[in-house]
NUTORZA-386257 format. One line per field, with one value per atom (N, C-alpha, C, O, CB): residue number from 1; residue in one letter; atom name; y, z, x. Coordinates in nm, 4 decimals. Glycine has a CB too. Example, Ala and Ser with C-alpha at 12.3 -4.5 7.8 and 13.67 -1.06 7.14 Angstrom:
<rs>
zavex: c(1,1,1,1,1,2,2,2,2,2);
voza: c(a,a,a,a,a,s,s,s,s,s);
torlum: c(N,CA,C,O,CB,N,CA,C,O,CB);
y: c(-0.5690,-0.4500,-0.3300,-0.3319,-0.4473,-0.2250,-0.1060,0.0030,0.1138,-0.0598);
z: c(0.7800,0.7800,0.7800,0.8465,0.9046,0.7080,0.7140,0.7870,0.8039,0.5725);
x: c(1.3190,1.2300,1.3200,1.4236,1.1308,1.2850,1.3670,1.2900,1.3409,1.4084);
</rs>
This chain:
<rs>
zavex: c(1,1,1,1,1,2,2,2,2,2,3,3,3,3,3,4,4,4,4,4,5,5,5,5,5,6,6,6,6,6,7,7,7,7,7,8,8,8,8,8,9,9,9,9,9,10,10,10,10,10,11,11,11,11,11,12,12,12,12,12,13,13,13,13,13,14,14,14,14,14,15,15,15,15,15,16,16,16,16,16,17,17,17,17,17,18,18,18,18,18,19,19,19,19,19,20,20,20,20,20,21,21,21,21,21,22,22,22,22,22,23,23,23,23,23,24,24,24,24,24,25,25,25,25,25,26,26,26,26,26,27,27,27,27,27,28,28,28,28,28,29,29,29,29,29,30,30,30,30,30,31,31,31,31,31,32,32,32,32,32,33,33,33,33,33,34,34,34,34,34,35,35,35,35,35,36,36,36,36,36,37,37,37,37,37,38,38,38,38,38,39,39,39,39,39,40,40,40,40,40,41,41,41,41,41,42,42,42,42,42,43,43,43,43,43,44,44,44,44,44,45,45,45,45,45,46,46,46,46,46,47,47,47,47,47,48,48,48,48,48,49,49,49,49,49,50,50,50,50,50,51,51,51,51,51,52,52,52,52,52,53,53,53,53,53,54,54,54,54,54,55,55,55,55,55,56,56,56,56,56,57,57,57,57,57,58,58,58,58,58,59,59,59,59,59,60,60,60,60,60,61,61,61,61,61,62,62,62,62,62,63,63,63,63,63,64,64,64,64,64,65,65,65,65,65,66,66,66,66,66,67,67,67,67,67,68,68,68,68,68,69,69,69,69,69,70,70,70,70,70,71,71,71,71,71,72,72,72,72,72,73,73,73,73,73,74,74,74,74,74,75,75,75,75,75,76,76,76,76,76,77,77,77,77,77,78,78,78,78,78,79,79,79,79,79,80,80,80,80,80,81,81,81,81,81,82,82,82,82,82,83,83,83,83,83,84,84,84,84,84,85,85,85,85,85,86,86,86,86,86,87,87,87,87,87,88,88,88,88,88,89,89,89,89,89,90,90,90,90,90,91,91,91,91,91,92,92,92,92,92,93,93,93,93,93,94,94,94,94,94,95,95,95,95,95,96,96,96,96,96,97,97,97,97,97,98,98,98,98,98,99,99,99,99,99,100,100,100,100,100,101,101,101,101,101,102,102,102,102,102);
voza: c(m,m,m,m,m,k,k,k,k,k,m,m,m,m,m,r,r,r,r,r,s,s,s,s,s,d,d,d,d,d,k,k,k,k,k,i,i,i,i,i,v,v,v,v,v,s,s,s,s,s,i,i,i,i,i,a,a,a,a,a,v,v,v,v,v,l,l,l,l,l,k,k,k,k,k,a,a,a,a,a,r,r,r,r,r,a,a,a,a,a,g,g,g,g,g,m,m,m,m,m,r,r,r,r,r,e,e,e,e,e,r,r,r,r,r,l,l,l,l,l,r,r,r,r,r,r,r,r,r,r,e,e,e,e,e,l,l,l,l,l,l,l,l,l,l,e,e,e,e,e,l,l,l,l,l,i,i,i,i,i,e,e,e,e,e,p,p,p,p,p,t,t,t,t,t,r,r,r,r,r,l,l,l,l,l,e,e,e,e,e,p,p,p,p,p,g,g,g,g,g,n,n,n,n,n,l,l,l,l,l,d,d,d,d,d,y,y,y,y,y,v,v,v,v,v,l,l,l,l,l,f,f,f,f,f,e,e,e,e,e,l,l,l,l,l,r,r,r,r,r,d,d,d,d,d,e,e,e,e,e,p,p,p,p,p,e,e,e,e,e,t,t,t,t,t,f,f,f,f,f,y,y,y,y,y,m,m,m,m,m,r,r,r,r,r,e,e,e,e,e,a,a,a,a,a,f,f,f,f,f,v,v,v,v,v,n,n,n,n,n,q,q,q,q,q,a,a,a,a,a,a,a,a,a,a,l,l,l,l,l,d,d,d,d,d,a,a,a,a,a,h,h,h,h,h,c,c,c,c,c,a,a,a,a,a,t,t,t,t,t,d,d,d,d,d,y,y,y,y,y,f,f,f,f,f,q,q,q,q,q,a,a,a,a,a,f,f,f,f,f,a,a,a,a,a,r,r,r,r,r,q,q,q,q,q,a,a,a,a,a,d,d,d,d,d,a,a,a,a,a,l,l,l,l,l,l,l,l,l,l,a,a,a,a,a,e,e,e,e,e,p,p,p,p,p,l,l,l,l,l,r,r,r,r,r,l,l,l,l,l,i,i,i,i,i,m,m,m,m,m,m,m,m,m,m,k,k,k,k,k,e,e,e,e,e,v,v,v,v,v,g,g,g,g,g,q,q,q,q,q);
torlum: c(N,CA,C,O,CB,N,CA,C,O,CB,N,CA,C,O,CB,N,CA,C,O,CB,N,CA,C,O,CB,N,CA,C,O,CB,N,CA,C,O,CB,N,CA,C,O,CB,N,CA,C,O,CB,N,CA,C,O,CB,N,CA,C,O,CB,N,CA,C,O,CB,N,CA,C,O,CB,N,CA,C,O,CB,N,CA,C,O,CB,N,CA,C,O,CB,N,CA,C,O,CB,N,CA,C,O,CB,N,CA,C,O,CB,N,CA,C,O,CB,N,CA,C,O,CB,N,CA,C,O,CB,N,CA,C,O,CB,N,CA,C,O,CB,N,CA,C,O,CB,N,CA,C,O,CB,N,CA,C,O,CB,N,CA,C,O,CB,N,CA,C,O,CB,N,CA,C,O,CB,N,CA,C,O,CB,N,CA,C,O,CB,N,CA,C,O,CB,N,CA,C,O,CB,N,CA,C,O,CB,N,CA,C,O,CB,N,CA,C,O,CB,N,CA,C,O,CB,N,CA,C,O,CB,N,CA,C,O,CB,N,CA,C,O,CB,N,CA,C,O,CB,N,CA,C,O,CB,N,CA,C,O,CB,N,CA,C,O,CB,N,CA,C,O,CB,N,CA,C,O,CB,N,CA,C,O,CB,N,CA,C,O,CB,N,CA,C,O,CB,N,CA,C,O,CB,N,CA,C,O,CB,N,CA,C,O,CB,N,CA,C,O,CB,N,CA,C,O,CB,N,CA,C,O,CB,N,CA,C,O,CB,N,CA,C,O,CB,N,CA,C,O,CB,N,CA,C,O,CB,N,CA,C,O,CB,N,CA,C,O,CB,N,CA,C,O,CB,N,CA,C,O,CB,N,CA,C,O,CB,N,CA,C,O,CB,N,CA,C,O,CB,N,CA,C,O,CB,N,CA,C,O,CB,N,CA,C,O,CB,N,CA,C,O,CB,N,CA,C,O,CB,N,CA,C,O,CB,N,CA,C,O,CB,N,CA,C,O,CB,N,CA,C,O,CB,N,CA,C,O,CB,N,CA,C,O,CB,N,CA,C,O,CB,N,CA,C,O,CB,N,CA,C,O,CB,N,CA,C,O,CB,N,CA,C,O,CB,N,CA,C,O,CB,N,CA,C,O,CB,N,CA,C,O,CB,N,CA,C,O,CB,N,CA,C,O,CB,N,CA,C,O,CB,N,CA,C,O,CB,N,CA,C,O,CB,N,CA,C,O,CB,N,CA,C,O,CB,N,CA,C,O,CB,N,CA,C,O,CB,N,CA,C,O,CB,N,CA,C,O,CB,N,CA,C,O,CB,N,CA,C,O,CB,N,CA,C,O,CB,N,CA,C,O,CB,N,CA,C,O,CB);
y: c(8.6939,8.7323,8.8160,8.9176,8.8105,8.7747,8.8468,8.9625,8.9440,8.7513,9.0808,9.1972,9.2064,9.1768,9.3267,9.2470,9.2625,9.3850,9.4956,9.2741,9.3661,9.4776,9.5669,9.6782,9.4252,9.5204,9.6011,9.6947,9.7754,9.5106,9.6840,9.7691,9.9152,9.9453,9.7234,10.0052,10.1491,10.2170,10.2113,10.2106,10.2811,10.3528,10.4964,10.5208,10.2847,10.5907,10.7309,10.8173,10.7760,10.7809,10.9370,11.0401,11.1604,11.2130,11.0771,11.2025,11.3229,11.4406,11.4360,11.3104,11.5454,11.6656,11.7723,11.8088,11.7147,11.8217,11.9177,12.0393,12.0279,11.8527,12.1554,12.2787,12.3651,12.3985,12.3558,12.4004,12.4777,12.6209,12.6833,12.4772,12.6705,12.8117,12.8914,12.8380,12.8407,13.0164,13.1007,13.1004,13.1239,13.2458,13.0736,13.0732,12.9455,12.9359,13.1856,12.8463,12.7232,12.6000,12.4887,12.6980,12.6172,12.5026,12.4107,12.2898,12.5518,12.4663,12.3831,12.3160,12.1999,12.4676,12.3889,12.3287,12.2162,12.1106,12.4346,12.2389,12.1332,12.0119,11.8986,12.1842,12.0360,11.9259,11.8452,11.7221,11.9808,11.9145,11.8492,11.7649,11.6497,11.9551,11.8238,11.7538,11.6298,11.5261,11.8486,11.6402,11.5249,11.4158,11.2975,11.5680,11.4545,11.3560,11.2809,11.1623,11.4249,11.3496,11.2856,11.1772,11.0883,11.3911,11.1842,11.0850,10.9530,10.8490,11.1415,10.9569,10.8412,10.7178,10.6121,10.8777,10.7290,10.6109,10.5428,10.4218,10.6487,10.6172,10.5474,10.4885,10.3828,10.6422,10.5565,10.5045,10.3747,10.2808,10.6078,10.3683,10.2460,10.1278,10.0126,10.2697,10.1552,10.0486,9.9979,9.8951,10.0975,10.0684,10.0245,9.8917,9.8763,10.1331,9.7954,9.6640,9.6675,9.5797,9.5734,9.7658,9.7711,9.8591,9.8755,9.8179,9.9166,10.0050,9.9254,9.8348,10.1086,9.9606,9.8984,9.9940,9.9502,9.8478,10.1244,10.2226,10.3605,10.3946,10.2223,10.4387,10.5749,10.6514,10.6433,10.5767,10.7263,10.7925,10.9382,10.9690,10.7203,11.0277,11.1709,11.2193,11.1841,11.2493,11.3006,11.3643,11.5143,11.5599,11.3056,11.5904,11.7344,11.7649,11.7172,11.8174,11.8430,11.8754,11.9594,12.0551,11.9505,11.9236,11.9981,12.1425,12.2347,11.9293,12.1615,12.2948,12.3759,12.4951,12.2829,12.3134,12.3806,12.3291,12.2455,12.3558,12.3772,12.3185,12.3329,12.2739,12.3799,12.4090,12.4179,12.3164,12.3144,12.5583,12.2315,12.1309,11.9910,11.9506,12.1405,11.9190,11.7840,11.6830,11.7113,11.7739,11.5649,11.4516,11.3390,11.3036,11.4059,11.2835,11.1669,11.0492,11.0435,11.1879,10.9552,10.8341,10.7337,10.7030,10.7756,10.6831,10.5936,10.4775,10.4903,10.6697,10.3641,10.2458,10.1690,10.1546,10.1554,10.1207,10.0439,9.9178,9.9150,10.1285,9.8151,9.6869,9.6953,9.6208,9.5817,9.7862,9.8020,9.9331,10.0048,9.6801,9.9621,10.0863,10.0915,10.1982,10.1005,9.9784,9.9752,10.0158,10.0845,9.8350,9.9740,10.0120,10.1616,10.2258,9.9321,10.2176,10.3624,10.4375,10.5374,10.4006,10.3899,10.4526,10.4485,10.5455,10.3822,10.3356,10.3225,10.4220,10.4824,10.1779,10.4386,10.5366,10.6774,10.7517,10.5321,10.7129,10.8476,10.8727,10.9878,10.8685,10.7672,10.7793,10.7817,10.8052,10.6656,10.7579,10.7556,10.8927,10.9951,10.7090,10.8934,11.0195,11.1088,11.2296,10.9926,11.0506,11.1326,11.1913,11.3043,11.0498,11.1163,11.1739,11.2811,11.3851,11.0650,11.2568,11.3564,11.4848,11.5945,11.2989,11.4717,11.5894,11.6691,11.7922,11.5467,11.5992,11.6673,11.7354,11.8507,11.5671,11.6652,11.7191,11.8473,11.9389,11.6142,11.8541,11.9750,12.0961,12.2098,11.9509,12.0731,12.1830,12.2188,12.3195,12.1472,12.1386,12.1507,12.2914,12.3423,12.0520,12.3547,12.4882,12.5885,12.6753,12.5368,12.5777,12.6699,12.6405,12.7313,12.6625,12.5150,12.4743,12.4788,12.5031,12.3375,12.4555,12.4374,12.5605,12.6271,12.3204,12.5894,12.7014,12.6687,12.7591,12.7396,12.5410,12.4952,12.3588,12.2940,12.4882,12.3145,12.1840,12.0716,12.0731,12.1531,11.9755,11.8561,11.7926,11.7793,11.7549,11.7537,11.6872,11.5427,11.5161,11.7587,11.4502,11.3082,11.2513,11.2506,11.2322,11.2033,11.1436,10.9917,10.9309,11.1875,10.9321,10.7863,10.7191,10.7652,10.7480,10.6093,10.5402,10.3924,10.3354,10.5582,10.3327,10.1874,10.1293,10.1736,10.1544,10.0303,9.9681,9.8847,9.8033,9.8804,9.9062,9.8309,9.7435,9.6649,9.9257,9.7545,9.6711,9.7067,9.8156,9.6840,9.6123,9.6358,9.6170,9.6324,9.5427);
z: c(9.4447,9.5560,9.6557,9.6187,9.5057,9.7785,9.8825,9.9349,9.9709,9.9987,9.9386,9.9918,10.1414,10.1923,9.9231,10.2104,10.3558,10.3878,10.3441,10.4208,10.4630,10.4937,10.6043,10.6231,10.5334,10.6780,10.7872,10.7420,10.8209,10.8980,10.6159,10.5620,10.5610,10.5224,10.4190,10.6036,10.6084,10.4970,10.4962,10.7498,10.4033,10.2937,10.2966,10.3067,10.1544,10.2875,10.2902,10.2118,10.1786,10.4348,10.1840,10.1269,10.2196,10.2463,9.9788,10.2679,10.3500,10.2575,10.1786,10.4633,10.2672,10.1858,10.2762,10.3791,10.1218,10.2350,10.3168,10.2325,10.1372,10.3769,10.2670,10.1928,10.2745,10.3897,10.1610,10.2131,10.2820,10.3068,10.2222,10.2016,10.4227,10.4548,10.3635,10.3196,10.6077,10.3342,10.2489,10.3005,10.4187,10.2437,10.2109,10.2464,10.3117,10.3459,10.3364,10.3298,10.4011,10.3110,10.3609,10.5127,10.1813,10.0897,10.1045,10.1214,9.9459,10.0983,10.1038,10.2395,10.2477,10.0731,10.3452,10.4782,10.4964,10.5499,10.5868,10.4515,10.4607,10.3803,10.4274,10.4099,10.2596,10.1744,10.2455,10.2468,10.0399,10.3037,10.3765,10.4924,10.5100,10.4298,10.5706,10.6870,10.6456,10.7116,10.7688,10.5374,10.4896,10.4367,10.4615,10.3798,10.3647,10.3140,10.4289,10.4163,10.2263,10.5402,10.6562,10.7194,10.7877,10.7612,10.6973,10.7540,10.6767,10.7315,10.7572,10.5511,10.4629,10.5088,10.5301,10.3214,10.5241,10.5555,10.6859,10.6864,10.5624,10.7975,10.9207,10.9141,10.9715,11.0384,10.8443,10.8341,10.7553,10.7926,10.7681,10.6474,10.5666,10.6432,10.6083,10.4394,10.7461,10.8276,10.9352,10.9978,10.8926,10.9568,11.0564,11.0109,10.8931,11.0776,11.1029,11.0629,11.0014,10.9217,11.1814,11.0356,10.9826,10.8604,10.8119,11.0877,10.8092,10.6932,10.5634,10.5465,10.6941,10.4724,10.3400,10.2297,10.1260,10.3117,10.2507,10.1463,10.2117,10.3027,10.0389,10.1650,10.2170,10.1115,10.1064,10.3580,10.0266,9.9115,9.9072,9.9218,9.7796,9.8870,9.8827,9.7385,9.6526,9.9561,9.7139,9.5839,9.6047,9.7118,9.5123,9.5004,9.5006,9.3764,9.2674,9.5023,9.3920,9.2779,9.1766,9.2136,9.3243,9.0513,8.9457,8.9367,8.9248,8.8111,8.9426,8.9252,9.0536,9.0497,8.8668,9.1663,9.2967,9.3739,9.4630,9.3767,9.3415,9.4016,9.5536,9.6147,9.3398,9.6142,9.7606,9.8259,9.9482,9.8052,9.7441,9.7959,9.7791,9.6688,9.7241,9.8887,9.8904,9.9241,10.0007,9.9912,9.8654,9.8975,9.9476,9.8820,9.7723,10.0627,10.1134,10.1021,10.1727,10.2624,10.0131,9.9995,10.1003,10.1029,9.8521,10.1830,10.2902,10.3067,10.2872,10.4218,10.3432,10.3691,10.4852,10.4950,10.2417,10.5721,10.6891,10.6973,10.6477,10.8197,10.7591,10.7635,10.8388,10.8094,10.8277,10.9361,11.0119,11.0912,11.0884,11.1077,11.1608,11.2385,11.3475,11.3753,11.3009,11.4089,11.5143,11.4593,11.5274,11.5773,11.3369,11.2750,11.2456,11.2636,11.1451,11.2004,11.1770,11.3088,11.3163,11.1072,11.4119,11.5439,11.5953,11.6534,11.6441,11.5734,11.6157,11.5398,11.5976,11.5931,11.4117,11.3314,11.3880,11.4046,11.1836,11.4171,11.4682,11.6048,11.6430,11.4775,11.6777,11.8106,11.8085,11.9121,11.8972,11.6922,11.6871,11.7188,11.6971,11.5490,11.7703,11.8034,11.6815,11.6905,11.8637,11.5664,11.4469,11.3922,11.3435,11.3390,11.3993,11.3543,11.4509,11.4084,11.3390,11.5798,11.6800,11.6655,11.6836,11.8219,11.6330,11.6103,11.4904,11.4935,11.5867,11.3857,11.2699,11.3097,11.2737,11.1536,11.3828,11.4222,11.5044,11.4922,11.5026,11.5881,11.6687,11.5824,11.6241,11.7691,11.4629,11.3730,11.2756,11.2053,11.2953,11.2709,11.1669,11.1567,11.0458,11.1928,11.2673,11.2613,11.1933,11.1197,11.4014,11.2168,11.1559,11.0075,10.9304,11.2296,10.9672,10.8303,10.7367,10.6171,10.8308,10.7901,10.7064,10.7012,10.8022,10.7564,10.5813,10.5616,10.6124,10.6420,10.4143,10.6227,10.6711,10.7353,10.7094,10.5546,10.8179,10.8833,10.7815,10.6746,10.9751,10.8160,10.7341,10.7088,10.8002,10.8029,10.5846,10.5497,10.5162,10.4332,10.4297,10.5793,10.5562,10.4798,10.5292,10.6903,10.3582,10.2737,10.2891,10.2485,10.1233,10.3469,10.3698,10.2446,10.1879,10.4997,10.2034,10.0832,10.1098,10.2052,9.9741,10.0247,10.0309,9.8966,9.7917,10.0631,9.9003,9.7773,9.7164,9.7846,9.8038,9.5882,9.5201,9.4084,9.3508,9.4642,9.3765,9.2737,9.2522,9.2874,9.1437,9.1935,9.1620,9.0156,8.9698,9.2423);
x: c(7.8560,7.9418,7.8619,7.8031,8.0658,7.8598,7.7861,7.8711,7.9874,7.7465,7.8122,7.8830,7.8620,7.7539,7.8358,7.9649,7.9547,7.8708,7.9027,8.0951,7.7651,7.6756,7.7302,7.6810,7.5394,7.8311,7.8838,7.9967,8.0459,7.9336,8.0373,8.1434,8.0978,7.9848,8.1830,8.1863,8.1575,8.2376,8.3606,8.1932,8.1675,8.2325,8.1818,8.0616,8.2039,8.2746,8.2338,8.3318,8.4429,8.2231,8.2866,8.3724,8.3636,8.2555,8.3301,8.4794,8.4854,8.5148,8.6093,8.5942,8.4341,8.4526,8.5132,8.4563,8.3163,8.6305,8.7045,8.7411,8.8182,8.8319,8.6861,8.7130,8.8077,8.7802,8.5810,8.9190,9.0216,8.9763,8.9123,9.1507,9.0103,8.9923,9.0859,9.1878,9.0215,9.0544,9.1384,9.2828,9.3079,9.0829,9.3754,9.5167,9.5662,9.6840,9.5439,9.4783,9.5154,9.5210,9.5372,9.4176,9.5082,9.5036,9.6253,9.6096,9.4942,9.7440,9.8653,9.8816,9.9218,9.9890,9.8503,9.8619,9.7612,9.7946,9.8422,9.6367,9.5348,9.5792,9.5702,9.3968,9.6269,9.6744,9.7837,9.7797,9.7281,9.8799,9.9907,9.9377,9.9773,10.0906,9.8480,9.7935,9.7135,9.7211,9.7048,9.6378,9.5605,9.6530,9.6299,9.4615,9.7562,9.8522,9.9198,9.9505,9.9582,9.9429,10.0067,9.9183,9.9692,10.0410,9.7877,9.6956,9.6956,9.6591,9.5550,9.7361,9.7173,9.7961,9.7367,9.7583,9.9255,10.0053,9.9649,9.9422,10.1499,9.9552,9.9166,9.7757,9.7498,9.9259,9.6849,9.5482,9.5458,9.4754,9.4557,9.6216,9.6247,9.6837,9.6583,9.7050,9.7611,9.8192,9.7232,9.7492,9.9467,9.6135,9.5158,9.4541,9.4217,9.4049,9.4375,9.3858,9.2462,9.2132,9.3840,9.1635,9.0276,9.0104,8.8985,8.9364,9.1197,9.1088,9.1118,9.1934,9.2217,9.0218,9.0167,9.0597,9.1097,8.8768,9.0410,9.0669,9.0811,9.0055,8.9528,9.1777,9.1948,9.2729,9.3957,9.2692,9.2015,9.2625,9.2185,9.1002,9.2249,9.3156,9.2877,9.2757,9.3565,9.3975,9.1735,9.1518,9.1370,9.0969,9.0262,9.1701,9.1457,9.0625,9.0941,9.2810,8.9577,8.8724,8.9502,9.0181,8.7451,8.9400,9.0097,8.9620,9.0427,8.9901,8.8309,8.7735,8.7654,8.7346,8.6374,8.7925,8.7938,8.9142,8.8987,8.6599,9.0345,9.1546,9.1652,9.2543,9.2742,9.0774,9.0802,8.9869,8.9731,9.0422,8.9226,8.8301,8.8894,8.9262,8.6935,8.8979,8.9539,8.8456,8.7535,9.0697,8.8586,8.7719,8.8619,8.9598,8.6860,8.8290,8.9003,8.8044,8.7037,8.9502,8.8358,8.7539,8.8066,8.9258,8.7580,8.7169,8.7607,8.6647,8.5438,8.7737,8.7222,8.6407,8.7029,8.8248,8.6291,8.6157,8.6570,8.5718,8.4592,8.6442,8.6250,8.5538,8.4211,8.3277,8.6416,8.4132,8.2888,8.2945,8.3945,8.2658,8.1867,8.1783,8.2847,8.3395,8.0395,8.3142,8.4162,8.5528,8.6289,8.4243,8.5842,8.7120,8.7158,8.8193,8.7350,8.6037,8.5967,8.6108,8.6823,8.4636,8.5431,8.5531,8.6977,8.7464,8.4586,8.7651,8.9047,8.9926,9.0830,8.9553,8.9659,9.0404,9.0221,9.1189,8.9944,8.8979,8.8688,8.9324,8.9535,8.7181,8.9628,9.0228,9.1759,9.2380,8.9763,9.2376,9.3844,9.4419,9.3772,9.4330,9.5636,9.6306,9.6447,9.6226,9.7677,9.6817,9.7043,9.5744,9.5740,9.7726,9.4639,9.3379,9.2898,9.2395,9.2318,9.3049,9.2656,9.3478,9.2950,9.2822,9.4763,9.5616,9.5094,9.5075,9.7099,9.4674,9.4091,9.2779,9.2542,9.3851,9.1941,9.0633,9.0786,8.9973,8.9842,9.1825,9.2050,9.2389,9.2166,9.3171,9.2924,9.3278,9.2156,9.2246,9.4523,9.1117,9.0094,8.9507,8.9350,8.8985,8.9184,8.8584,8.9506,8.9038,8.8239,9.0799,9.1763,9.1978,9.2285,9.3096,9.1821,9.2110,9.0913,9.1068,9.2665,8.9723,8.8533,8.7638,8.7410,8.7736,8.7135,8.6216,8.4819,8.4038,8.6155,8.4502,8.3200,8.3413,8.4427,8.2132,8.2485,8.2675,8.2843,8.2232,8.1490,8.3669,8.3863,8.2506,8.1692,8.4834,8.2268,8.1012,8.1336,8.2206,8.0286,8.0652,8.0880,7.9692,7.8565,8.1095,7.9961,7.8936,7.9034,8.0025,7.9101,7.8021,7.8015,7.7432,7.6442,7.7172,7.8072,7.7656,7.7423,7.7953,7.8687,7.6632,7.6383,7.6802,7.6335,7.4856,7.7683,7.8150,7.7021,7.6398,7.9404,7.6770,7.5712,7.6255,7.5503,7.4675,7.7519,7.8122,7.9574,8.0028,7.7361,8.0297,8.1719,8.1968,8.3100,8.2627);
</rs>
């Protein structure tokens, strides 16, 4: 099976600012449904680290860079981005991955 080389897979690491864990969690959960409805979205799942409950990982996959760019331009993502400084203890870290097997 040939894997699509244009597929974009990443994990966003988001650490809540002190006292902002629940609000960050709520805001991230609000992104899931509309993002999954985007035509270029393949995967969008939120995780919270067991040993660091203020740290969230968003696993995301898009069919290509254009689909990721379209996601980042949506009103709901832009609304989240405007709040990021207030919610996050450090800048969002995006870990880009390449699928090597299933």
